[in-house]
C-alpha positions as CSV (number, residue, x, y, z in Angstrom):
1,M,38.4,-20.7,18.2
2,T,40.7,-22.7,15.6
3,N,39.0,-24.1,12.7
4,D,41.6,-27.3,13.0
5,L,39.8,-30.3,12.7
6,N,43.0,-32.1,14.3
7,E,43.1,-29.7,17.4
8,K,44.3,-31.8,20.3
9,T,44.0,-31.4,23.9
10,F,45.4,-33.5,27.2
11,L,43.2,-35.0,29.3
12,L,43.5,-36.6,32.8
13,L,40.8,-38.1,34.5
14,K,42.0,-38.0,38.4
15,P,42.0,-40.5,41.1
16,D,38.5,-39.8,42.5
17,A,37.1,-40.6,38.9
18,I,38.4,-43.6,38.8
19,Q,37.8,-44.4,42.5
20,R,34.0,-43.6,41.9
21,G,33.5,-44.8,38.2
22,L,32.9,-42.5,36.4
23,V,35.7,-42.8,33.7
24,G,32.9,-44.1,31.0
25,R,30.2,-41.5,31.7
26,I,33.2,-39.0,31.5
27,I,34.5,-40.4,28.2
28,A,30.7,-40.7,26.8
29,R,30.4,-37.2,27.2
30,L,33.3,-36.6,25.1
31,E,32.3,-38.8,22.5
32,D,28.6,-38.1,22.6
33,K,29.8,-34.3,21.8
34,G,31.6,-35.6,18.3
35,L,35.4,-35.6,20.0
36,K,37.7,-38.3,19.0
37,L,39.8,-40.1,21.6
38,V,43.6,-40.1,20.1
39,A,45.1,-41.9,22.8
40,A,44.6,-42.8,26.3
41,K,46.1,-44.9,28.9
42,L,45.5,-45.9,33.1
43,V,48.5,-44.6,34.6
44,H,49.8,-44.3,38.2
45,V,50.8,-40.4,38.4
46,T,54.2,-40.9,40.0
47,R,55.8,-37.4,42.1
48,D,58.0,-36.3,39.2
49,Q,55.2,-36.7,36.9
50,A,53.2,-34.6,38.7
51,M,55.5,-32.2,39.7
52,R,56.3,-31.4,36.2
53,Q,52.8,-31.1,34.8
54,Y,51.7,-28.9,37.9
55,D,54.8,-26.8,37.8
56,C,52.7,-24.0,37.1
57,H,51.4,-24.1,40.5
58,K,54.6,-24.9,42.6
59,G,54.6,-22.0,45.6
60,K,50.9,-22.0,46.0
61,P,49.4,-23.0,49.3
62,F,47.7,-26.2,47.6
63,F,50.5,-27.4,45.8
64,A,51.8,-30.1,48.4
65,S,48.2,-31.4,48.4
66,L,47.2,-31.7,44.9
67,I,50.7,-33.0,44.3
68,D,50.0,-36.0,46.9
69,F,46.3,-36.0,45.6
70,I,47.0,-36.8,41.6
71,T,49.8,-39.8,43.4
72,S,47.4,-41.2,45.5
73,S,45.6,-43.5,42.8
74,P,45.4,-43.9,39.1
75,S,44.4,-41.9,36.9
76,L,43.6,-42.2,32.8
77,A,45.6,-39.8,31.0
78,M,43.9,-38.9,27.3
79,V,43.9,-36.8,24.3
80,V,41.2,-36.3,22.5
81,E,40.8,-34.8,19.2
82,G,38.4,-31.9,17.1
83,R,37.6,-28.6,16.3
84,N,38.3,-26.3,18.9
85,S,38.6,-28.9,21.6
86,I,40.8,-27.4,24.1
87,D,37.5,-24.8,24.7
88,I,35.0,-27.3,23.9
89,V,36.8,-29.9,26.7
90,R,36.9,-26.4,29.0
91,K,33.4,-26.1,28.7
92,L,32.5,-29.7,29.0
93,M,33.9,-30.1,32.2
94,G,32.7,-26.9,33.6
95,A,34.4,-24.6,36.7
96,T,37.2,-25.5,38.6
97,E,35.3,-24.8,41.3
98,P,32.3,-27.5,41.7
99,I,30.0,-24.6,43.7
100,E,30.3,-22.4,40.7
101,A,30.4,-25.7,37.9
102,D,26.7,-25.3,35.6
103,P,24.6,-28.4,35.7
104,G,24.9,-30.3,32.6
105,T,28.7,-30.3,33.2
106,I,31.2,-33.0,34.4
107,R,32.3,-30.9,37.5
108,G,28.5,-29.8,37.5
109,D,26.3,-32.9,37.6
110,F,29.4,-35.1,39.6
111,A,32.1,-32.8,42.0
112,L,31.4,-31.3,45.1
113,D,35.2,-30.1,46.1
114,V,37.0,-28.1,44.0
115,K,40.5,-30.8,45.3
116,H,38.1,-33.6,44.0
117,N,36.7,-32.0,40.4
118,L,37.6,-35.2,38.8
119,I,39.3,-33.9,35.9
120,H,42.1,-32.1,34.2
121,G,42.3,-30.2,31.0
122,S,44.3,-28.1,29.3
123,D,44.0,-24.7,28.9
124,C,45.8,-23.4,25.8
125,P,47.7,-25.5,23.2
126,E,50.7,-24.2,25.1
127,S,49.9,-26.2,28.3
128,Y,48.8,-29.3,26.0
129,R,52.5,-29.6,23.9
130,H,53.6,-29.5,27.8
131,E,50.9,-31.4,29.5
132,V,51.1,-34.2,26.8
133,E,54.9,-35.2,26.7
134,V,54.4,-35.4,30.2
135,Y,52.8,-38.6,29.7
136,F,52.6,-39.6,26.2
137,T,55.2,-40.2,23.3
138,S,54.1,-39.2,19.5
139,E,53.7,-42.9,18.8
140,E,51.3,-43.5,21.3
141,I,49.2,-40.9,19.4
142,K,46.9,-42.3,16.9
143,E,45.9,-40.6,13.8
144,Y,43.0,-42.0,12.4
145,K,39.7,-40.8,10.1
146,L,36.1,-41.1,11.7
147,E,33.7,-42.3,9.5
148,L,31.0,-40.0,11.1
149,E,32.9,-36.2,10.2
150,P,31.1,-35.2,7.7
151,W,28.2,-35.6,10.4
152,I,29.8,-33.7,13.0
153,Y,31.5,-31.1,10.7
154,Y,30.4,-28.9,7.7
155,I,33.1,-30.3,5.8
């Protein structure tokens, strides 16, 4: 856990989130929690981007189907910022396997299948740094202050 108000995490709302019209509801959960959206763009993930993002899964039995799925339709790439943003987003997403995800989490409320689990989020600062570079330049990530930050954080 960090006390850094500017900790960032990378998120990818996957093709199933786009196709099911859940983007607004998912972003609302992030904003309702107090996280700040600092970058977002609709992308049709290329095979090259998918291979770079999911390099850690190369050689696993599900790798080919993961690449096929993530490149099948547009996704929404995002960066959100806030104290403990990585850990908080991981909790908001819920367990990777939707049947294990708690009700009230994104996957617990909206997903039924591990392949169609709606959202990817960085699991540590190192994966954030690796993943964000696949989708964003540093100029695309905006720095700004939310006027309500004193109402979210004890600062």
